[in-house]
N, C-alpha and C positions, 0 to 999 in steps of 0.2 A: 765890873766883874773882876774879882781877884784870882779866881781859879780858872785855868784854861784846860778843860777836859777834852782831849783829842781822841778821835776814834778813826781807825783805818778800816775801810771797806773795799771789797772788790769793785772795780769799775763796771758799770752796766753798759757793756758795749752794744747790746741790742737796742737800748734806748738812747744811745749817745748821738746827739745831733751832728757832731763832727764826723763820727764814724760813718754815718749815713751819707755823707757828702764827699768823702775821699775815696780814691780808687782803692779797691781791695777791702774797704770797710774797716781799716785799721787806723785808729786815731793815735795809737802809741801809748795810751794810758791803760794801766792794768789795775792800779789801786788809787783810791782817793783818801786824802786826809781831811777830816772835818773837825772843827773845834766848836765848842759851845758859844764862842764869841762871834762866829760867822766866818772865820777864816776857812779857806779851802784850797787845796793844791793837789794836782794829779802827780802820780809817780809811775815809773816804768816797772818797778819791782817792789816786793814787800820790804826789802832791805832799805831802799830809798824812802819808802813811805814811813817806816819807823824813824829814820833819821830826820825827816821833815817834821814829824810829830814832836820829837824831842827838841828840835831846833825852835819850833814855834813856842813850845812851853818855856824855853829858855829866854827867848826874845819875841814876845807877842807882837811887837810893833814892826817886825821885819815883814815887808810885803811878799817876799819870796824867800824860801829857805834853800840855799844851795846844798848840793851833795856831791862829794867826790869819792867814788868808790875805790880810788887808788889803782895801781896797776893790776892787770888780770892775774888771777890766782893760778898757780900751777900745782902739780903734785908735790913739789918741794916747798912751796910757799904757803899752802893752805894749812891753817892751824887747827888744833882741836877745838878752840873756841869758835872758829869759822864753821866747823862741822856741827857743833852743838846749836849754834844760831840758825844754821840751815834747817835742822830738824825742828827747832822751836817755831820757825816761820811756817812750817807745814803741818804742825800738830797743835790743835787747840786744847788738848787734854791738859789739865793742870791738877796736881803738879806734873811737870814734864818728867817722864820716866823713860830713859833710853833703853831700858831692858825689856820693855813691853814689845810683844810681837805684833805683826800686822793684824792678826785676828783679835787682838785685845782692845781694839779701838771701837768705841761705841758708835753706832750709826747716827746718833744725834749730834755728834761733833763734826766740824768741817775739817777733818784730818786727811791730808794727802799722804798716804802711807807708801807711795811708790818709791820715794827716796829713802825710806827707813832702812832697808837692808844695806844699802851702800854706806850710810852713816854708821850703822852698827858695826859693819866689817871694818871701816876705816878707823874707828875708835878702838877696835879690838874687843868689842863687847860680845860679839858672836864667836863662840869657840868652834873650831873646826880642825880637821886634820892638819898637821904641821907641814905636809908636803905642799909646797907652793904658797904657804901662808904669807910670806913677805911680799911676794908678787901680787897676791890677791888683795892685800891691804893697799899696796901701792896703786893698783888699778882702781880700787874703790875711791881712794882719795882723789885720783885724777878725774873720775867721773863726777864726783861732787864739785870739784873746782870748775870743771867745764859747765856744769849745771848752773852754778852761781854766776859765772861769766855770761852765759846766755841770758839769764834773767836780767842781769844788769844792762844788757844791750836791748832789752825789751822783746825778746823772742820767746 
């Protein structure tokens, strides 16, 4: 097989054998990467799952694909690309349109719009009164960085 078609799915914690046997019912896996060749690996967050899928396609013979998220993000280190990627991981609508509001998402998509407002504010897409604008953007970027860091730790 020359093409390795990978797919990322949410982990079924209710049906997970490991989760049923550990205290608290938390196996630590939130997403699973599966490939048409039979490869599979769990991940603690969508960002890690995407890295595993890309790594497997790059080297299908690797038994495990490592992932290093780097140092924790902060308000000062989070980039606009980090913010766009965060939104893309939570919205299945394509093409991805950051100007869409929470009410513009179809019910048939698996979109988590809870993070949408912070990403839009942090990127300056949502226009609002200039009083406190810089602080509001700073706060939104901080909440986005904190959210990404919590996901990376599997919480």
